[in-house]
N, C-alpha and C positions, 0 to 999 in steps of 0.2 A: 793260450799261454801266457800267464802274468810274467812281467821282469820283475826282478828285485835287485837292490843295491845291498851287497854285503859289505861292510866297513871293516877293517882291520883295525883295532885299537891296541895302542902300545907307547911306551915311552922311549923306546929306541927305533930307530928306522930299518935297521938292518938285520934280516935274519941270519942266524948261525948256517954254516954249509949243510948241518942235517936240517934244519928247519926249511932250508930251501929245497933241498931234495924231497922232503914229503909235500912241500907247496907244489912241486911240478908233478908229483903223483896224482894229488887232488886235481890239478888242472888237467890232467891226462883223463882223469876219470869223468870230470865235467863235460870234456870234449866227446869223450865215446859214449855218454848217456844222454847227449843232445841238451845239455843244460847251458853250456858256455855261450856267452854273448861277448865279454870282454874282461879283461882284468889289468891290474897294474900296480905298481909301487909307486909311492911318492917320497920325493926328496924331503928333508928335515924341515920342520915350520920356520926355521930360521931363514929360509929361502922363500917365504911366502912374502906375497905384495897384495895388501887389502887395496881395492880399486873402488872409489866411490863417485859415481858419475851423476847423480840424482840431481845435483843443483849446479847446472851449469859446467864451469869447467871441472874434469875429474882431480880427485883428491887420491894420491898414492901415499899407503902407509907402509912401513916396511914390518915386517912379521906377521905373525897368523892372526887371524881375527880373533880368537880367544886365547887368553893366555892360562894353559893350562899343562898340569904335568903329563897328561895323557893326551894322546892325538890320533888322528888317522894317519896310517902308515902305508895302506892300499887298500884295495876294492877288488871285488868281483861283482859283474853284473851278471846275474843268471836268469833262467828263464825255468818256470815251474808251472804245473798245472793247478796246482793252489798252494795256500799257506804251509800244510803240513809237510809237503815234499821240501819246500824252501827252507822251513825249519830245520829238518833234518838236514839239508845240505849246509847250512850255517853250523851246525854242530860239527860237521865232519871238517868244514874248513876251520874251524875253531882248533880244533885236535890237531890237523895237519900243520898250520902254522904256529900253533903254540900260543896263542894270542885270543883274546875277547874278540867278537865279533857283533857287530850291530846289523840286524836285518830290517831293511824298509822297503815296502812296496814302490814303484812307481806311479804315478798318478795314472789315471787313463787305462 
């Protein structure tokens, strides 16, 4: 089984109560069907720190890496036997969280 990252994209970080209930239903389905690996919501991009340790002493910069109206607000890591199943799960995740989802396979 391959692993995939499903990134949830939106302008706001917090789901409504109804959206959270639908996300919980989707999470339960992922677990029951054996696709669940891990999931999490993310704090606002304003809480981010970019760390660059490439050239000696690390440089810490407040704020998100990319200035954008839309950002990643949460994610799922899933397992699926092939891309078609992962795409179907991403479509269900998008419907349940009421946001766009980017699907990307892990390397290897």
